[in-house]
N, C-alpha and C positions, 0 to 999 in steps of 0.2 A: 521433543520439543514442534509444533507446526507455527504454522511463519502466513499470516496469510499480509500485503496488500493487493485491495483492491484498485486501486489506482495507482501514480505515481507524480511523478511530480512536487511542482515550492516556489516561493515565488520570498526574494530577502526581506523581509521588514522590518528586521534589525539591527545593529551591531552588535546584538549574539549572534546574528548569524552567519558569522564572516568564517567561523571556521566550522562552521556544519556536516559536518559526511554525506550527507544525503549530495547537496550542490560537489563535494569533491568527490566522493563515488563516480556523481554521473559527467564529471569532466571529461576521467580515468577512460569513460566507456565513447565520451564522444559524442553527451544524448546534449537536450537542453535541457533542464533544471526545470523551467518556464514553461514548458510544455506539458499543462494537467491530461491524462491520458488514463482510459481504466487496463486494466490489465488485464489479461486472459486468463488469471487467475479468485474473475470478479467472484462466481459464484461460485466458489468454493465447502462454504458452511455449507451449503444443502445439496453436494455430490452428494455420490451412493457410490457404493462400491458393486461387483456382479451380487449379491449377497442381501443387497440394501438396506445397507449399515451406511451409516453417516461413516462416510471417509475422517475428520475433525469428529470425533469422537465426544460423548456429552463430559463434562465434566475436562475434560483436557486444557488445560492454560496452554493457548493460543497469543500467541504477540504480533502485535497490528499494525499496520504502521510502518513500516523501518524504510520507507519509500518516498513519503511525502504528509505531509502536517494533515494529520485523519480530518481536518477540519475546515478545510480548504475551501472559500467556496465555488469551488469551479465545479464541484460535486455533490452540491443537494441536490441536482437533479435525480442524481446516484443511489440519493438515502432514502428516498420516496418512500 
C-alpha cells in the first residue's frame, strides 16, 4: 500500500469535524493542525529509484491525503 500526503493540516468547518482523527492525532504529537504545510514527500509520485523506475508503480493503489482535507484552499498554489 502506498500513501501520499503532499501537505498536512486542516481547519474545523463543521460539527462533523469534532471527532476527526487528523485533529486528534496532531494534538497527541503537539502539532498545530491549523497550520497548512507542504510535506517532505510532496513530489513522491514523480520520484524514481536508481534504475529509473517510478517508486510509486503505475496502477498501484495510492491512499491520498490522510493528514489533510485534500481540497483545502491554502494548497491551491501547490496544485499548479
